[in-house]
C-alpha positions, 0 to 999 in steps of 0.5 A: 801560407803563400800570398796566392793561397788567399781568396780575392775580395769580391769584385765590384759589379762591371769591373771598370769596363768603362776604363778598359774601353776608353784605353781601346778608344785611345788605341783607335785614335792612334791607329793611323798614326802607329802601325803597332797600335793599328794591329792592337786595334785590329786584334782587340775586341771593340766591346769587353762585354764579349766576355759576358754571359749575355753574349753567349750567342755572339761567341757561339757564332764566332766558335761556329765560324772558327771551326767551319773546316772541322764542322764541314769535315764532320758534316760531310763524313757523317753524311756519308755514313748515315745515308745508308739506312740499315744498322749492320757491321759496316756502319760501325766500321765506317764510324770507326775509321771516321772517328779515328780519322778525325783524331778522337783516337783509337781508345775513345773511338772503342769506347763510343762505339761500344756505347753505341751498340749497347743503346742500339740494342736497349732502344731497338733502333733499326735506322742509322739516322737514329743513331746520329743523336746517340752519337752526339750525346756520347761525345759530349758526355766525355767533354764535360768540364767540372763547374770549378774549372775557372774558379782560378778567375775569381781567386788570387791565383798563379797560372803557369803556361807551359808548352813547346815552341811553335804552338802559340803559347806567347800569343795565347798568354796575351790573349788570356791577359786580355781576357782577364783584364776586360773581366776586371782583374789585375794581371801580372805577366812574368817572362820566365821562358828565358831560354828562348830567343825573343821570348821576352820582346814577344811577351812584352808586345803582348803585355802592351797589347793587353794593357797588363803589367810585366816582369821579365829576366835576362836571357838565360836567367834562371826561371825560378829567380824570375818566377820568384821576383814576379811573386814579390812583384805581384804581392806588392801590387795587389795583383789578381792573377799572375801568369807565368810564361814558361817552357816547363823547366821549373819542375826540377826546382824543388824549393821553388816548387815547394813554395808554389804548392801553397798557392792556388795554382794552375798548370796550363798546357798549350797544344797545337790542335793541328798536330793531332795525336802528337798533341796528345803525346806532348800532354802525356809528357808534360803531365808527368813532369808537372801536373797538368790542370787544363789544356788550352788548344790553339788553332783549331781554326786550322784543323779539319779534324778537331777530335783531338779535343775529344781525345785529350779531355776523355782519354786523360781526364785533363779538361780543355779549358780554352780553345783558340779559334782565330787570330783576334784577342777574342777568339780565345774562348772559354771551352764549353763542351755543349757549344763545341759539340754543337759547332761541329755537329752544326746545331744552330744555337748555343747550349741546344740539346740535341 
């Protein structure tokens, strides 16, 4: 079995937050002298506890703030639909138009409406207002992730991060590395996207920002050889999580893929949420080349739609594991179905049940 197939030993409590925070303090002290240090200080959370469960409400408020445009769009659109009182054919037509326009997609929209019609009949509902909670519950149920979606964080794992240029892949790797590092994990980043200009330099900057180690190759080098070197380095350094930056070209390297099959492995695809249904098409194409274990949606703060998160998870059965709702490092958040739905429907607290 490969090195990455073994389970990681139990981490001690609190996982060296003091050391991480000491590094951030040092960065702050240098901020006035060094523009790069200043940028790092601005993009780094001042307290690693942001990632702990007891701060869920703070994270939820950040999520709501980041998704302001989406929430305003949903609120305005649904308010117009639910203003009328009678549940008639126009109600379902208006709801269909709204959901498709929000990038939920035709297939999932039809499923939601069929379910809504059935429940309206079963519960003998007469008012449109009574259907709002049914709509929210229907959407939420299609977005729940399994309990084991983040098990790789507690195992010695290798994470492949793939995606087309421009989706924020390198930035996402930096944020994910920082997130894991502040959780007490020993992280190694590998730059295997050797065919993209400046990819190595960008990754080095983010590795420095995140305080993690990095292994890189040369421009045009065979990505598989970079991954091989990174695996050896991870083994030698006692790495918890190896994160590999790749454009997805490794799937045709049979020997490498056979070896990686022995590892606890995540294939995470980074998608730009502002591209709507095009993001769904990218997910389909990448999933055919290398079966995906999760999606990272970036730029959720830049779209007024947001339904693509619903479409991908419900239609493809691939969980959205992280979403990006801003430029700061802490703005990459673990995906929580209830929090996401509550944020776009303007429910007040995290994990509220509508």
